[in-house]
N, CA and C of each residue as an Amber inpcrd file, in Angstrom:
protein
   252
   0.7920000  -1.1750000  -0.0170000   0.0100000   0.0240000   0.0050000
   0.9100000   1.2120000   0.0030000   0.6230000   2.1080000  -0.9130000
   1.4090000   3.3570000  -1.0160000   0.7610000   4.4580000  -0.1660000
   1.4990000   5.0410000   0.8010000   0.9490000   6.0330000   1.6720000
   1.8990000   7.2790000   1.5470000   1.3170000   8.3190000   1.9790000
   2.1340000   9.6230000   1.9830000   1.8780000  10.2800000   3.3120000
   2.8040000  11.1690000   3.6960000   2.6260000  11.9460000   4.8740000
   2.6870000  13.4050000   4.5040000   1.7240000  14.1880000   4.8800000
   1.7010000  15.6250000   4.6280000   1.6140000  16.2640000   5.9840000
   2.3070000  17.4290000   5.9870000   2.2620000  18.3040000   7.1390000
   1.1820000  19.3360000   6.9310000   0.5140000  19.9050000   7.9720000
  -0.3060000  20.9720000   7.6760000   0.2800000  22.1070000   7.0550000
  -0.4060000  22.6890000   6.0290000   0.1860000  23.7490000   5.2910000
   0.8430000  23.2630000   3.9370000   1.0670000  21.9970000   3.7830000
   1.6170000  21.4260000   2.5340000   0.7000000  20.4400000   1.9520000
  -0.3180000  20.9480000   1.1960000  -1.4090000  20.0100000   0.7190000
  -1.1190000  19.5860000  -0.7070000  -0.0190000  19.7020000  -1.2770000
   0.2480000  19.3740000  -2.7770000   1.0160000  18.1780000  -2.9110000
   0.6670000  17.4170000  -3.9160000   1.3630000  16.1820000  -4.3700000
   1.6800000  16.4110000  -5.7870000   2.6450000  15.6760000  -6.2770000
   3.0780000  15.7190000  -7.7600000   1.8670000  15.1800000  -8.5370000
   1.6160000  15.8310000  -9.7060000   0.4930000  15.4520000 -10.5730000
   0.6410000  13.9940000 -10.9760000  -0.4450000  13.2010000 -10.9030000
  -0.4620000  11.8900000 -11.3310000  -0.1260000  10.8950000 -10.1560000
   0.0880000  11.4220000  -8.9970000   0.4680000  10.5010000  -7.8470000
  -0.8940000   9.8070000  -7.3740000  -0.8340000   8.5080000  -7.3070000
  -1.9380000   7.7960000  -6.7980000  -1.5870000   7.2010000  -5.3590000
  -2.4450000   7.4720000  -4.4280000  -2.1140000   6.9690000  -3.0850000
  -3.3650000   6.2090000  -2.4570000  -3.0040000   5.2990000  -1.6280000
  -4.1270000   4.5170000  -0.9090000  -4.6140000   5.2450000   0.4310000
  -3.6190000   5.8810000   0.9420000  -3.9440000   6.6750000   2.1160000
  -3.0040000   7.8720000   2.3510000  -3.4110000   8.8310000   3.0190000
  -2.6380000   9.9620000   3.4680000  -2.7260000  10.2330000   4.8870000
  -1.5600000  10.3550000   5.5220000  -1.5140000  10.6870000   7.0140000
  -1.2650000  12.2100000   7.0740000  -2.0540000  12.8650000   7.7520000
  -1.8160000  14.3610000   8.0070000  -1.2590000  14.5470000   9.3750000
  -0.0980000  15.2830000   9.4230000   0.5210000  15.4660000  10.6770000
   0.5360000  16.9740000  11.0440000   0.4830000  17.2510000  12.3780000
   0.8090000  18.7180000  12.8160000   1.7580000  18.6350000  13.9440000
   2.8590000  19.3410000  13.8650000   3.8560000  19.3270000  14.8180000
   4.5140000  17.9290000  14.8910000   4.5650000  17.1910000  13.8370000
   5.1510000  15.8300000  13.8330000   4.2820000  14.7150000  14.4260000
   3.0500000  15.0000000  14.7030000   2.0770000  13.9430000  15.3230000
   0.9070000  13.8220000  14.3560000   0.5380000  12.5070000  14.0870000
  -0.5420000  12.2280000  13.2040000  -1.9380000  12.8620000  13.8100000
  -2.6030000  13.5960000  13.0050000  -3.9130000  14.3120000  13.4990000
  -5.1720000  13.8050000  12.7030000  -4.8430000  13.1900000  11.4270000
  -5.9060000  12.7840000  10.6690000  -5.4010000  11.8310000   9.5220000
  -6.2190000  11.1380000   8.8580000  -5.8850000  10.2680000   7.7940000
  -6.9610000  10.2840000   6.7490000  -6.5610000  10.2530000   5.4540000
  -7.5000000  10.0590000   4.3540000  -7.3240000   8.6640000   3.8960000
  -8.2740000   7.8920000   3.7700000  -8.2270000   6.5250000   3.2230000
  -9.2020000   6.2180000   2.2130000  -9.0170000   5.1440000   1.4400000
  -9.9470000   4.7740000   0.3860000 -11.2860000   4.5190000   1.0000000
 -12.3740000   4.8950000   0.4100000 -13.7290000   4.8180000   0.8190000
 -14.1290000   3.4320000   1.1990000 -13.6770000   2.4400000   0.4130000
 -14.0580000   1.0490000   0.7880000 -13.3220000   0.5690000   2.0380000
 -12.1590000   1.0690000   2.2090000 -11.5230000   0.7180000   3.5600000
 -12.2300000   1.3680000   4.6390000 -12.6660000   2.6550000   4.5100000
 -13.4460000   3.3240000   5.4870000 -14.7050000   2.5690000   5.8450000
 -15.3870000   2.1130000   4.9360000 -16.6280000   1.4140000   5.1160000
 -16.3460000   0.0900000   5.9370000 -15.2300000  -0.5690000   5.4570000
 -14.8170000  -1.7620000   6.1890000 -14.5450000  -1.5060000   7.6730000
 -13.8290000  -0.3860000   7.8470000 -13.4630000  -0.0810000   9.3120000
 -14.7320000   0.1840000  10.0890000 -15.8080000   0.8710000   9.4120000
 -16.9850000   1.1940000  10.0140000 -17.7930000  -0.0680000  10.4540000
 -17.7740000  -1.0290000   9.4850000 -18.4330000  -2.3920000   9.8570000
 -17.7600000  -3.0420000  10.9360000 -16.4850000  -3.0770000  10.9420000
 -15.7340000  -3.7330000  11.9700000 -15.9900000  -3.0620000  13.3200000
 -15.9920000  -1.7710000  13.3020000 -16.3390000  -0.9860000  14.5480000
 -17.6340000  -1.3180000  15.1370000 -18.7060000  -1.4870000  14.2210000
 -20.0140000  -1.8260000  14.6470000 -19.9780000  -3.1210000  15.2980000
 -19.3460000  -4.1550000  14.5890000 -19.2650000  -5.5570000  15.2070000
 -18.5330000  -5.5080000  16.5850000 -17.4560000  -4.7620000  16.6280000
 -16.7220000  -4.6600000  17.9080000 -17.7510000  -4.0410000  18.9530000
 -18.3990000  -3.0260000  18.6820000 -19.3130000  -2.3620000  19.6210000
 -20.3700000  -3.3930000  20.0820000 -20.9690000  -4.1280000  19.1750000
 -21.9130000  -5.1000000  19.5490000 -21.3040000  -6.2150000  20.5940000
 -20.0720000  -6.6770000  20.2260000 -19.3970000  -7.6060000  21.0240000
 -19.2750000  -7.0020000  22.5120000 -18.7200000  -5.7750000  22.5590000
 -18.6430000  -5.1750000  23.8550000 -19.9130000  -4.9840000  24.5870000
 -20.9860000  -4.7990000  23.9750000 -22.2970000  -4.6540000  24.6400000
 -22.7440000  -6.0520000  25.1580000 -22.5400000  -7.1320000  24.3370000
 -22.8390000  -8.5060000  24.7940000 -21.9740000  -8.8740000  26.0330000
 -20.6310000  -8.5980000  26.0320000 -19.8250000  -8.7920000  27.1290000
 -20.2530000  -8.0430000  28.3230000 -20.5210000  -6.7780000  28.1560000
 -21.0680000  -5.9440000  29.2870000 -22.3200000  -6.6430000  29.9140000
 -23.1780000  -6.9690000  29.0080000 -24.4070000  -7.5280000  29.5070000
 -24.2330000  -8.8420000  30.2960000 -23.2580000  -9.6120000  29.8020000
 -22.9750000 -10.8910000  30.3980000 -22.3090000 -10.7520000  31.7460000
 -21.6950000  -9.5500000  31.9510000 -20.9600000  -9.3360000  33.3470000
 -21.7150000  -8.3240000  34.1290000 -22.9420000  -8.0050000  33.7570000
 -23.6690000  -6.9600000  34.4550000 -23.7830000  -7.2140000  35.9340000
 -23.9550000  -8.5310000  36.3190000 -24.2300000  -8.9270000  37.7990000
 -22.9030000  -9.2260000  38.5180000 -21.7610000  -9.1710000  37.8130000
 -20.5000000  -9.5590000  38.4510000 -19.8860000  -8.3440000  39.0650000
 -19.4240000  -8.4690000  40.2980000 -18.7650000  -7.2800000  40.9900000
 -17.4650000  -6.9100000  40.2130000 -17.2200000  -5.6310000  40.1980000
 -16.0820000  -5.1250000  39.3720000 -14.8000000  -5.7980000  39.6800000
 -14.5540000  -5.8840000  41.0510000 -13.2180000  -6.4830000  41.3800000
 -13.0620000  -7.8660000  40.8990000 -14.2660000  -8.6630000  41.0180000
 -14.1740000  -9.9920000  40.5740000 -13.9800000 -10.0930000  38.9360000
 -14.5710000  -9.2040000  38.2650000 -14.4330000  -9.1920000  36.8420000
 -12.9670000  -8.8070000  36.3970000 -12.4300000  -7.8800000  37.1050000
 -11.0610000  -7.4240000  36.8900000 -10.0810000  -8.5430000  37.1490000
 -10.3310000  -9.2370000  38.3340000  -9.4290000 -10.4070000  38.5780000
  -9.4890000 -11.4930000  37.5070000 -10.7590000 -11.6800000  37.0510000
 -10.8530000 -12.8130000  35.8920000 -10.1630000 -12.2940000  34.6810000
 -10.1690000 -11.0860000  34.4130000  -9.4650000 -10.5390000  33.1620000
  -7.9210000 -10.7670000  33.4830000  -7.5450000 -10.3660000  34.5290000
  -5.9900000 -10.3850000  34.8630000  -5.5370000 -11.9000000  34.7940000
  -6.4030000 -12.8120000  35.2860000  -6.0620000 -14.2080000  35.2360000
  -5.9760000 -14.7450000  33.8030000  -6.9530000 -14.2560000  32.9860000
  -6.9090000 -14.7210000  31.6290000  -5.6900000 -14.1590000  30.8490000
  -5.3350000 -12.8780000  31.1210000  -4.1750000 -12.3120000  30.4250000
  -2.9080000 -13.0150000  30.9540000  -2.8230000 -13.3730000  32.2020000
  -1.5750000 -14.0010000  32.6560000  -1.5570000 -15.3940000  32.0310000
  -2.6560000 -16.1500000  31.9380000  -2.6290000 -17.4650000  31.3170000
  -2.2340000 -17.3400000  29.7780000  -2.7270000 -16.3880000  29.1920000
  -2.3600000 -16.2360000  27.7720000  -0.8750000 -15.8870000  27.6150000
  -0.3850000 -15.0460000  28.4080000   1.0770000 -14.7410000  28.2910000
   1.9930000 -15.9430000  28.6960000   1.5010000 -16.7260000  29.5450000
   2.3290000 -17.8860000  30.0370000   2.2860000 -18.8860000  28.8560000
   1.2800000 -18.9890000  28.1440000   1.2900000 -19.9130000  26.9810000
   2.1090000 -19.4640000  25.7940000   2.6140000 -18.4340000  25.7740000
   3.4810000 -17.9040000  24.5100000   4.7620000 -18.6590000  24.3750000
């Protein structure tokens, strides 16, 4: 994938340049990105699926005390890292 980086104030590319994405930086830090419309739609669909998953997990743990839930997460992370 061909990408380019622009800083604010320099919005010109050579004629005929084709890019898949552009990262816009201000003071050396990324502040925005322009991406292909199909990629953007895919990202939106994935975000919607992720949001739905988070809602289902939240509902599943609604009755679990916070400390107990956090302990379960910590144990799962530790087990996963030990298996590497």
